[in-house]
SEBAKE-651088 format. One record per residue (C-alpha): y, z, x. Coordinates in pm, 1 decimal, padded with zeros to 6 digits. Layout:
ATOM        c2        c3        c1
ATOM         Y         Z         X
...
***
This chain:
ATOM        c2        c3        c1
ATOM   21622.6  -03125.6  -05594.6
ATOM   21320.2  -03352.4  -05616.7
ATOM   21041.6  -03275.7  -05858.4
ATOM   20698.7  -03198.8  -05702.4
ATOM   20570.3  -03532.5  -05831.3
ATOM   20854.7  -03727.3  -05668.3
ATOM   20820.5  -03528.6  -05346.3
ATOM   20448.9  -03602.6  -05323.5
ATOM   20507.4  -03972.5  -05395.2
ATOM   20766.5  -04003.4  -05117.7
ATOM   20539.7  -03822.0  -04872.8
ATOM   20242.2  -04038.3  -04969.7
ATOM   20441.9  -04352.3  -04892.1
ATOM   20573.6  -04207.1  -04564.4
ATOM   20222.3  -04110.3  -04453.4
ATOM   20081.1  -04452.8  -04535.7
ATOM   20363.6  -04627.8  -04349.3
ATOM   20283.5  -04405.8  -04049.5
ATOM   19917.7  -04512.6  -04074.0
ATOM   20020.4  -04879.5  -04065.6
ATOM   20255.6  -04819.3  -03773.3
ATOM   19976.5  -04656.3  -03572.0
ATOM   19726.0  -04931.2  -03650.5
ATOM   19964.7  -05211.0  -03554.2
ATOM   20047.1  -05072.0  -03211.7
ATOM   19953.1  -05329.1  -02942.5
ATOM   19733.7  -05089.9  -02742.9
ATOM   19592.5  -04785.3  -02917.6
ATOM   19234.6  -04675.4  -02847.7
ATOM   19204.7  -04445.8  -03151.0
ATOM   19336.6  -04711.2  -03390.6
ATOM   19089.4  -04719.1  -03683.0
ATOM   19019.5  -04346.4  -03668.1
ATOM   19385.9  -04243.4  -03680.4
ATOM   19456.4  -04497.6  -03953.0
ATOM   19173.8  -04362.4  -04169.1
ATOM   19295.2  -04002.4  -04129.7
ATOM   19654.8  -04084.9  -04225.2
ATOM   19557.1  -04332.5  -04498.6
ATOM   19333.6  -04074.7  -04666.9
ATOM   19619.5  -03824.1  -04646.0
ATOM   19845.1  -04080.7  -04814.4
ATOM   19594.5  -04139.8  -05093.5
ATOM   19546.8  -03767.6  -05155.6
ATOM   19921.9  -03714.6  -05188.4
ATOM   19950.7  -04017.5  -05416.8
ATOM   19668.4  -03900.1  -05644.2
ATOM   19826.7  -03555.1  -05664.4
ATOM   20158.0  -03714.2  -05759.1
ATOM   19981.5  -03908.1  -06035.2
ATOM   19799.6  -03593.4  -06148.5
ATOM   20128.6  -03405.0  -06175.3
ATOM   20288.7  -03691.7  -06369.2
ATOM   20003.7  -03662.6  -06622.2
ATOM   20039.3  -03281.9  -06645.3
ATOM   20415.0  -03238.5  -06701.8
ATOM   20476.3  -03178.0  -06330.7
ATOM   20302.3  -02838.8  -06348.3
ATOM   20212.7  -02758.3  -05989.0
ATOM   19942.7  -02514.3  -06101.2
ATOM   19741.8  -02806.6  -06240.8
ATOM   19644.6  -02918.6  -05889.6
ATOM   19532.5  -02572.0  -05780.8
ATOM   19164.5  -02474.9  -05778.9
ATOM   19083.9  -02168.7  -05984.2
ATOM   18796.5  -01921.4  -06001.2
ATOM   18697.4  -01657.4  -06257.0
ATOM   18827.6  -01309.7  -06175.5
ATOM   18846.5  -00959.9  -06318.8
ATOM   19159.3  -00751.9  -06328.8
ATOM   19066.3  -00581.8  -06003.8
ATOM   19042.0  -00921.0  -05831.6
ATOM   18662.4  -00933.8  -05801.3
ATOM   18486.2  -01252.7  -05907.8
ATOM   18341.2  -01279.4  -06255.3
ATOM   18148.8  -01546.5  -06443.4
ATOM   18399.1  -01546.2  -06731.7
ATOM   18731.9  -01397.0  -06841.5
ATOM   19061.4  -01520.2  -06693.6
ATOM   19076.7  -01757.7  -06400.5
ATOM   19269.0  -01696.9  -06082.0
ATOM   19401.3  -01939.4  -05822.4
ATOM   19160.6  -01981.2  -05534.7
ATOM   19325.8  -01917.0  -05199.5
ATOM   19275.1  -01985.9  -04831.3
ATOM   19221.0  -01712.4  -04572.8
ATOM   19596.5  -01703.5  -04517.4
ATOM   19659.8  -01657.4  -04888.2
ATOM   19788.7  -02006.5  -04971.9
ATOM   19665.6  -02182.5  -05289.5
ATOM   19376.5  -02428.1  -05244.9
ATOM   19441.5  -02761.9  -05413.5
ATOM   19185.0  -02992.7  -05569.8
ATOM   19021.3  -03233.8  -05326.7
ATOM   19095.6  -03605.4  -05306.0
ATOM   18747.1  -03688.0  -05433.6
ATOM   18782.4  -03454.0  -05733.6
ATOM   19118.1  -03603.6  -05836.1
ATOM   19001.9  -03961.9  -05783.5
ATOM   18690.2  -03904.1  -05992.9
ATOM   18891.7  -03743.2  -06274.0
ATOM   19148.9  -04025.3  -06273.6
ATOM   18869.7  -04283.5  -06290.6
ATOM   18723.3  -04100.5  -06590.6
ATOM   19066.9  -04101.7  -06754.8
ATOM   19102.8  -04477.8  -06689.4
ATOM   19404.1  -04429.1  -06463.2
ATOM   19226.3  -04535.6  -06142.0
ATOM   19008.5  -04842.4  -06093.6
ATOM   18643.7  -04782.3  -06003.7
ATOM   18685.5  -05046.8  -05734.1
ATOM   18976.1  -04854.9  -05581.7
ATOM   18756.4  -04545.7  -05594.5
ATOM   18490.3  -04734.3  -05395.9
ATOM   18744.3  -04820.8  -05129.4
ATOM   18856.8  -04456.5  -05109.8
ATOM   18494.7  -04348.4  -05066.2
ATOM   18449.7  -04595.1  -04779.4
ATOM   18772.1  -04473.8  -04618.9
ATOM   18660.7  -04112.2  -04664.6
ATOM   18330.9  -04182.5  -04490.3
ATOM   18516.2  -04335.4  -04197.6
ATOM   18763.4  -04043.8  -04190.6
ATOM   18486.9  -03783.6  -04197.1
ATOM   18294.1  -03939.8  -03910.2
ATOM   18619.4  -03971.5  -03713.5
ATOM   18718.8  -03607.7  -03764.8
ATOM   18378.4  -03450.9  -03714.7
ATOM   18246.0  -03679.5  -03439.5
ATOM   18344.9  -04033.0  -03343.4
ATOM   18272.1  -04399.8  -03414.1
ATOM   18160.0  -04669.8  -03175.5
ATOM   18387.9  -04948.6  -03298.5
ATOM   18260.3  -05272.8  -03151.5
ATOM   18398.9  -05608.7  -03266.2
ATOM   18165.8  -05649.1  -03565.4
ATOM   18230.8  -05298.5  -03696.4
ATOM   18603.3  -05317.0  -03621.4
ATOM   18627.1  -05624.8  -03843.8
ATOM   18468.1  -05437.3  -04134.2
ATOM   18692.3  -05136.9  -04075.8
ATOM   18999.9  -05357.2  -04088.6
ATOM   18877.3  -05503.5  -04416.8
ATOM   18855.0  -05151.9  -04561.3
ATOM   19204.5  -05069.1  -04434.0
ATOM   19360.1  -05388.9  -04568.1
ATOM   19202.5  -05330.7  -04910.5
ATOM   19325.8  -04971.0  -04905.1
ATOM   19685.3  -05084.8  -04854.3
ATOM   19656.3  -05346.9  -05127.0
ATOM   19518.9  -05086.6  -05366.8
ATOM   19786.9  -04834.4  -05265.4
ATOM   20068.6  -05080.6  -05341.2
ATOM   19913.1  -05169.9  -05680.0
ATOM   19871.8  -04802.8  -05772.6
ATOM   20228.6  -04708.5  -05676.0
ATOM   20366.1  -05001.9  -05871.6
ATOM   20147.3  -04941.5  -06176.4
ATOM   20185.8  -04563.6  -06189.6
ATOM   20545.8  -04514.1  -06081.3
ATOM   20704.7  -04860.2  -06107.6
ATOM   20798.3  -04827.2  -05740.5
ATOM   20848.7  -05146.1  -05538.6
ATOM   20725.2  -05117.2  -05178.9
ATOM   20847.6  -05458.1  -05063.5
ATOM   21093.8  -05283.9  -04829.4
ATOM   20795.9  -05186.6  -04612.0
ATOM   20562.4  -05413.3  -04418.3
ATOM   20234.2  -05321.2  -04585.7
ATOM   19997.1  -05523.1  -04368.5
ATOM   19758.8  -05465.9  -04082.1
ATOM   19788.4  -05680.8  -03771.5
ATOM   19510.9  -05945.4  -03768.5
ATOM   19226.7  -05878.2  -03527.7
ATOM   19319.2  -06196.6  -03340.2
ATOM   19624.2  -06011.3  -03208.2
ATOM   19455.0  -05676.6  -03146.9
ATOM   19293.2  -05610.4  -02809.6
ATOM   18942.0  -05492.7  -02888.6
ATOM   18755.9  -05284.7  -02629.8
ATOM   18523.7  -05494.8  -02416.1
ATOM   18305.3  -05201.1  -02314.1
ATOM   18274.9  -04828.1  -02360.1
ATOM   18131.8  -04582.5  -02108.3
ATOM   17977.1  -04351.3  -02366.8
ATOM   17672.0  -04314.6  -02586.1
ATOM   17637.1  -04600.8  -02836.8
ATOM   17532.0  -04485.8  -03184.0
ATOM   17410.4  -04816.6  -03327.1
ATOM   17202.3  -04643.7  -03596.2
ATOM   17507.2  -04459.4  -03730.8
ATOM   17705.7  -04781.6  -03742.8
ATOM   17429.7  -04955.1  -03937.6
ATOM   17410.1  -04662.8  -04180.2
ATOM   17784.4  -04690.0  -04245.0
ATOM   17766.2  -05067.0  -04301.8
ATOM   17474.7  -05024.9  -04544.1
ATOM   17672.4  -04760.2  -04732.3
ATOM   17972.9  -04993.8  -04746.2
ATOM   17756.9  -05273.9  -04886.4
ATOM   17632.0  -05039.6  -05159.8
ATOM   17990.3  -04953.4  -05255.3
ATOM   18081.4  -05322.6  -05275.9
ATOM   17783.0  -05394.0  -05501.8
ATOM   17847.6  -05094.3  -05726.5
ATOM   18217.3  -05162.5  -05786.4
ATOM   18252.4  -05526.1  -05886.4
ATOM   18563.8  -05558.9  -06105.9
ATOM   18672.8  -05920.9  -06081.4
ATOM   19004.6  -05890.9  -06266.1
ATOM   19122.3  -05544.0  -06163.5
ATOM   19327.3  -05661.3  -05864.1
ATOM   19177.8  -05379.6  -05655.9
ATOM   18924.1  -05425.0  -05375.7
ATOM   18672.1  -05220.1  -05177.5
ATOM   18716.5  -05441.3  -04871.5
ATOM   18907.4  -05759.7  -04787.9
ATOM   18821.9  -06051.3  -04564.4
ATOM   19095.2  -06111.3  -04306.5
ATOM   19181.6  -06480.0  -04286.3
ATOM   19449.5  -06614.1  -04050.9
ATOM   19592.4  -06938.5  -04181.1
ATOM   19905.9  -07152.0  -04164.5
ATOM   20161.9  -07105.1  -04441.9
ATOM   20511.7  -07233.1  -04497.7
ATOM   20785.7  -07011.2  -04356.5
ATOM   21150.0  -07008.3  -04462.1
ATOM   21264.2  -06875.8  -04127.2
ATOM   21441.2  -07130.3  -03908.6
ATOM   21329.1  -06944.4  -03595.7
ATOM   20957.7  -06995.7  -03661.3
ATOM   20812.9  -07279.9  -03450.0
ATOM   20689.5  -07568.7  -03663.6
ATOM   20317.3  -07636.0  -03690.1
ATOM   20208.3  -07967.2  -03838.3
ATOM   19945.8  -08238.1  -03786.9
ATOM   20031.3  -08473.7  -03502.9
ATOM   19873.7  -08759.3  -03309.8
ATOM   20031.2  -08645.8  -02985.0
ATOM   19740.6  -08601.8  -02736.1
ATOM   19942.1  -08344.2  -02537.0
ATOM   19997.7  -08112.7  -02835.1
ATOM   19803.9  -07780.5  -02848.8
ATOM   19475.9  -07829.6  -03033.1
ATOM   19410.3  -07643.2  -03358.3
ATOM   19082.5  -07691.0  -03547.5
ATOM   19078.0  -07661.5  -03926.9
ATOM   18772.6  -07649.0  -04150.3
ATOM   18730.1  -07898.3  -04433.3
ATOM   18807.4  -07620.0  -04679.0
ATOM   19133.4  -07535.5  -04501.4
ATOM   19231.7  -07903.1  -04498.1
ATOM   19171.8  -07927.0  -04872.8
ATOM   19395.5  -07624.3  -04923.2
ATOM   19669.8  -07807.3  -04734.3
ATOM   19612.5  -08131.5  -04931.8
ATOM   19504.2  -08017.1  -05281.7
ATOM   19592.2  -08326.1  -05492.3
ATOM   19380.8  -08635.1  -05542.1
ATOM   19522.1  -08962.5  -05681.3
ATOM   19479.9  -08866.0  -06048.6
ATOM   19655.2  -08533.6  -05992.5
ATOM   19943.7  -08706.6  -05812.7
ATOM   19992.9  -08948.2  -06102.6
ATOM   19983.7  -08665.0  -06354.9
ATOM   20248.4  -08471.8  -06161.9
ATOM   20471.1  -08779.8  -06142.3
ATOM   20444.6  -08846.4  -06516.8
ATOM   20542.0  -08484.9  -06593.6
ATOM   20823.6  -08480.8  -06334.9
ATOM   21002.5  -08814.8  -06374.0
ATOM   21168.8  -08978.9  -06674.6
ATOM   21144.1  -09334.6  -06539.9
ATOM   20808.1  -09321.5  -06363.3
ATOM   20568.0  -09614.1  -06391.5
ATOM   20240.2  -09656.4  -06208.3
ATOM   20319.2  -10010.5  -06100.4
ATOM   20326.0  -10216.2  -05777.7
ATOM   20664.6  -10065.5  -05688.3
ATOM   20516.1  -09715.0  -05695.8
ATOM   20216.4  -09820.4  -05486.9
ATOM   20446.3  -09982.3  -05233.7
ATOM   20644.5  -09656.5  -05199.1
ATOM   20324.0  -09454.2  -05175.8
ATOM   20177.0  -09688.2  -04914.9
ATOM   20469.3  -09620.9  -04681.6
ATOM   20431.7  -09244.1  -04726.5
ATOM   20059.0  -09260.1  -04647.1
ATOM   20144.3  -09339.1  -04287.2
ATOM   20266.5  -08980.5  -04239.2
ATOM   20014.2  -08696.2  -04209.2
ATOM   20259.7  -08452.8  -04360.6
ATOM   20209.9  -08618.9  -04699.6
ATOM   19854.4  -08745.9  -04703.6
ATOM   19509.7  -08680.1  -04555.0
ATOM   19241.1  -08947.8  -04562.3
ATOM   18886.3  -08820.0  -04587.5
ATOM   18629.1  -09070.7  -04464.1
ATOM   18266.7  -09082.4  -04573.9
ATOM   18186.0  -09135.4  -04207.6
ATOM   18450.7  -08949.5  -04002.5
ATOM   18365.3  -09163.2  -03697.1
ATOM   18408.6  -09493.3  -03878.4
ATOM   18758.4  -09557.2  -04010.3
ATOM   18629.8  -09859.8  -04201.7
ATOM   18391.9  -09650.4  -04411.9
ATOM   18463.2  -09547.4  -04771.9
ATOM   18741.4  -09294.6  -04802.0
ATOM   18942.0  -09085.8  -05043.5
ATOM   19302.5  -08981.9  -05008.2
ATOM   19439.5  -08633.5  -05073.1
ATOM   19806.6  -08541.5  -05101.2
ATOM   20038.2  -08249.4  -05033.7
ATOM   20276.8  -08139.1  -05306.4
ATOM   20570.0  -08208.9  -05075.5
ATOM   20521.8  -08582.0  -05136.3
ATOM   20723.9  -08526.8  -05453.3
ATOM   21030.8  -08453.3  -05242.0
ATOM   21017.9  -08810.5  -05111.6
ATOM   20944.0  -08957.3  -05454.6
ATOM   21251.4  -08774.5  -05585.3
ATOM   21456.5  -09027.5  -05386.9
ATOM   21316.1  -09312.8  -05597.7
ATOM   21279.6  -09163.9  -05947.0
ATOM   21490.6  -08956.9  -06186.8
ATOM   21380.8  -08603.7  -06269.4
ATOM   21337.7  -08512.0  -06632.7
***
């Protein structure tokens, strides 16, 4: 039989996976609202699991109590009694109470707490009324959700040494989500602006650079190397009939991070017989003809005769391996 702590942990993960599954559906009009409700549920279960792990798995530790006399009437002192719902079930401590206590005890990052507060605000407005999620707001909401998942994975790993790599903990990029073009209802622009101002305050109040946690995340779609053979290849080409993809200068530099000095340094550290001589420059000159190894940045992009600087991809070493001996 599972301990209460283990049971809560498993349910927290299951709830959060359900939140991701709902959000990533191709056509779901209540996407952000449903995600926030389930994600908050997942966090509350996770915090209760952590609370139990810190209190010897005593289930009573998560119950709210109130002073009571022997006859059951309330009193300002004497013994405490478990507070109960109208049906008689025990009332547990709230998510906010547990999060605040765990922050005070240095178990939970203040930045993660800020993200939970933002998610709570979204959940509350979703449950008690509704949000007008236009494109600008939807982007911010996705940033909150993505940060929440990142924080959740870090907390589970740090608190319970549980690896969640078996699950796909990501939210589908907005580029692939059909956002509503119009809405035949009242538009509450003031409420949206209030929420965004509140979110900005949380971001400013919880700035922990090295914690690994985040209040919100910026969603950036970029090209990365894939090991799957079924993924279509994307690479620079001079073919005029190829689909056009525009990259910023910053994205290009990420693809070609090495300058000449860095390339030489890498070669010296990698090869036993490397020499920066005419033979090396002749090999390099042939590789420069291929965009997959080198990008030339011109001072005047419209004049190929202007001053330029060359930047290299790390994969150029794979070609140099054919000419030099590894250490």
